[in-house]
N, C-alpha and C positions, 0 to 999 in steps of 0.2 A: 738403712737401705739408701741407695743412691737417689738423688734428687732428679725429678723430671723438670726440664727447663724449656718448656714450649715458647715459641714466638720469640726466641733470642737468636742472635747471630751465630753463624759458624765463622770463626776467624781462621784463615789459612795462612800460617806463618812459613815463610820460604816459598811464597807463591811463585816467584819468578824463576825458580830453579827447574830442572828437567822434570823431576817427579811432581813438583807443586803445579806446573802447568797441566799435567795429566789429571791431577786431582780436581783442578779447577774445571777442566773440560767435562769430567764426569759429574761433577756437582751441577754444572749448568745443563747438562743433558737431563738431569732429573728436575729441572726447574728451580734450582737453588742458586742463590747469589751470595756467596761468601764474601766477607770482608778480606782484602788482600793485605798482607803484612810482610815485612821483612826489613832488610838493612839498606837496600838500594832504592832511594826515592824515585830516581829518574826511571829505572826499570819498572817500578811499581806503577807509575803513571802511565807508562807505554802500555803495559799489560792491562791495566784498568780501561784505558780507551778502547783497546781491542775487544774487551769484554763488555763493552756498552756502558762504560761509566761507573764501575764499581768503586765502592769506598776503599781508600787505602789508609794504612797506618804504618808508621816508620819506627822501628826499634832495632837495636843491636844487642844480641845476647852477650857480647863481649864488653858491653857497658850496661850492666844490669839495671841501673837507675833509669835508662832510657825505655824500659819495658813497663814502668809504672803507669797504669791506666791504659795500656795498650789493648787489653783484653776487656775493658769496661763494656758491659752489656752483652758479652759473649756467653753462649751457652755451652760451647765446645770449641777447643783449639785443636786444629790439625797442624802438627809441626813436621814440616819436611826439611828442615835445615840441619844438615850434618857437617862435619862429624859430630855425632851426639855426645860422645865423651867430652868434647871440648865445648859445644855450644848448646846442648840439650838441657842442662840443669837449670839455667836461669829462666828459660821458657817454661818449663814444667812448674818451677816454684811460682813464677808470676801468674800462671793460669790458676793454680790452687788458691793463691793469695786473693785473686780477683774473682773467685767463685764460679770457675769454668770447669767443666769436664775436659779431659785431654786425651789425645792419642798421637802416636808418632809413627814414622815409617823407618825406625832404625833396624839395622841388622847387627848391632854391636851388643854382644853378650854382657860385657862389663857395665855398659851403660844401663841395661835393664836391672842388673843386680843393684847398682847404686840407686837407681830411682826407687826401687822397692825399700831398700834399707833407710834412706834418708827421707823420704816423702810420703810413704804409705800411711803413716799414722795421722798425719795432718789432713790428707785427703779424705781418710775415712771419718775423721772427726767432723769434717765439713760436709759429709754426705756426697762427696765427689768421687767419681771414678776415673782413673788414668790408666791407659792401657799402652805401654811401650810396645813397639814392634807389631802394631795392628796392620800388617802389610804382608807382602809375599813371604818375607822372613819376619816374624815366624808364625803368623796366624794359621795357615793351613796345617803346618806341622804340629802346632800345639793342640789344635782341635782334633786332628787325627790321632795324636797320642792319647788325648783324654778318652775319646770314643774306644779306642783299642784297649786301653787299660780297663775301662769300666766293663768291657765285654769279655774280659779274661779274668775270672776269679782266681786269686792266688798269684797274680802278675808280680814278678819280682825285678825284671829288667826291661829297659826301653832303649831302642836304638832308632834313630831318626836319620834317614838318607835324603839328601837333596841333589837332584840332578837337573841340569839345564844344558840344552845343546845349542851351539852356535850363536850365543848371545853376546852383545856388547853391553857396556855399563856406563852410567852417567858419571860426571866429574864427582858428585857427591858420594856416590857408591864407592868409587875408587879411594877417595880420601878416608871415607869410613873404614875401608878395608886396611889401609895403612895404619890407622889409628888403632884398630883392634889387634893387628899383628904384633904391636909392641908389648901386648900382655899376654899372660899364659891362657890357655883354654881351661875352662872349668868343666869337669866331668863329675858324675856322682859315682863314688866308689865306696862299697861297704856302708852306704848310707850316708856318707859325708861328702860335701863339695871339695874336690881335690884339684889343685892347679897342676896342669900337664902342659908339655910343650905342644904346640900345634903341629899336627901330622905325626904325632908320636905313635898313633894306632891305625891299623888298617882293618877293614872287614869287607866281605863280599855281600852282594845283595842282587836279587833277581826281581825285576819289576814285571808285573802281569803282561802277558803278550810280548815279552821280550825273550829271545832264544838263548841268551847267555847271561852269566853272572857278570855284574860290574863291581869294580873296586872303589871303596870310599876311604878317604883319609879323615881322621878326626879333626874337628874345628870346633870353635866356640858357638853353640847354638842356644837360642833362648829356651827351647824345650826342656833342656836339662834343669834349668832353674825352677820350672813349674811341675816337674815330674812327681814329686812326692806329694804335691798339693792335690794331684789327680788320683793318686793311689799310695796310701800310707806304707804299703808293703814294698814299694819300688826301692831297691837297694842299689841298682846299677843303672846308669844312664849316660849315653854318649850321643853325640851328633856327628854326622859324616857328610863330606862333600864328595860326590862322585867324580872322579877324574880318570883320564886314560890310564891304562894299567902301567905304561912305563913311567908316567908322572908320579904315580903312587910310590915308586921306588926311589925316585930322585928328589921329590919334595921335602922328606924329612931332613935330608943333608942340606938342601938349599935353604930351607927356613932357618936352620941353625947358624948358617953363615949370614944370611940376609938380615935377620931381625936386629941384631946388634948395630947394624949400619944405619937403621932408621933414625937413631938418636945422634947421628953425626951429620955433617953437611949434605950427606947423600939423601937423608930424608927430605930435607928442604928442596933439593934439586928435583926430587921426584914429584913433590907437590907442584913446583913451577911447571914441570912437564905436563902434569895433569891439567893445570889451568890453561896451558897452551893447546891442549888437545880438543877433541870434539865435545860438544855440549852434551851429547848423549847418543844412544843408538838411533838409527833411521827406522823408517817404516818396516823394514824387514823384521824387526822385533816382534811384530804382530803374528808372525808365522812360526816363531822359534818355540819349541816345546819344552815343557818342564814337567818333572815328577818329584813328589815327595812321598816317602814311605815311612810310616811309624811301625816298627816291629817290636812286639811284646812277647815275653816268654815267662812261664812259670818255672819253679825250681826243677821240675821234671823235664823241661825242654819243650813242652807243648806251648802253644801260643797262637797268636793271630798277627796278621798284617793288614794295615789299611793304607791304601794308596790313593792319593789325589794327584790328578794330572790335568794339564791344560796347555795353553799358549800364552805368550806375551807377559812376562813377569811384571813389567812396569805397569801394563794396563790393568793387570789383576790387583796390584798395589792400590791403584786409584779406586777401584770398585770396593775393595775391602775397607779403605780409609773412609770413603763417603758413607757406605752402609753403616760403619761403626758410629760415625758422627750422628747420623739420623737416629740410630738406636739409642745413643746417649741422650740426645734432646727429648726423645719420647718416654725416657724413664725405663727402657728395657734392659738396662744392665742388672746383672744378677746380684752384684755386691759393690761396695764402695772400696776405696783405697787404691794403691798401685797394684795392678793385677795383670795377668796374662789374658790373651784373647779368650781362651777356653774357660777362664774363671769369670770373666766379664759377661760373656754371652753364652747362650746354648750352642755348643760346637756344631751340632748338625745344622742349625740355622745359618751359622757362618758359611758353612760349606754350600748350603743350598743357595745362598746369595751369589755364588760363583756360577752356578749351572747355567743361568741364561747367557753367561759370557763364555761358554764352551768348556767349562771344567767339569770333570766327572770324578766320582770316588767310588771305591769298592773295598769290601772287606773279605779276606780269605784266611782260612786256617793255615798254619805253617806245615 
């Protein structure tokens, strides 16, 4: 069973980034004072001063030795520093080695897979829980999927659809997307994880109270990796990103052309452009809506759909991350190891944490 670690610090790694600052604001709203950690000492000092004198710690995941002792006294590490495929593993390994629970805000499918395969056994041995992607992607979708699967006896397939309208993204999100695009999408096919080209599949979906069907293109979602842990009979699972209908026909060809270019000087040029761009979306993000639907079917075609909706994907990420950190400190995790959101916590409780922040969820038959 996971350890309860009361009266120990939350260390917020990547505190000076766009998501990190929102997580800090949410933590302070709840009366918490996390330790601020990251690579840029000057930025950390400035942020700590604005936060009323928080403790800072400096370490660079590209120099793993600099992380030795950085999580000393920590009960849980919230990691907001991406791209996680490039920077996540040293932070996770250091947190486990130093006896801290861990969660992060990734949206990178391959990082989740690597974290489970490389670090779950050691985390479990130490009685620690690590939850990659305990954020907008993919906590609500994973929780919706588990509830829908458990509500559907004989469920054999899962589809998860992500839709957001009019939203901007942070520099870290853009870089994570570039990193993830270099790799194939993993889907569950005939009970096995199979590598597919991003946008290789299309599917239609209708959200409650929406008058028309929307089109989604396949992409690498974390829910695929945990689907069989939620239901042993699940044989097929894919995740989809809802896009304008015209884009659904163009993107498969575009990705075929664009992905090889990411390993050329074009990829480095794109990263420089991201660094020169805006830090993140402005206050308008608070009004921008999102939907996530988990759709489950039996072999006969019957099934259920569970839809979660709300506004402000980054604000929701901060709520999910801080709520998860508090649950880990209090010993409310359901199991140790590197696990998904709906394995670590009761999925209904995770969704209930979002309700005071305007999120709702509903379950319907297909």
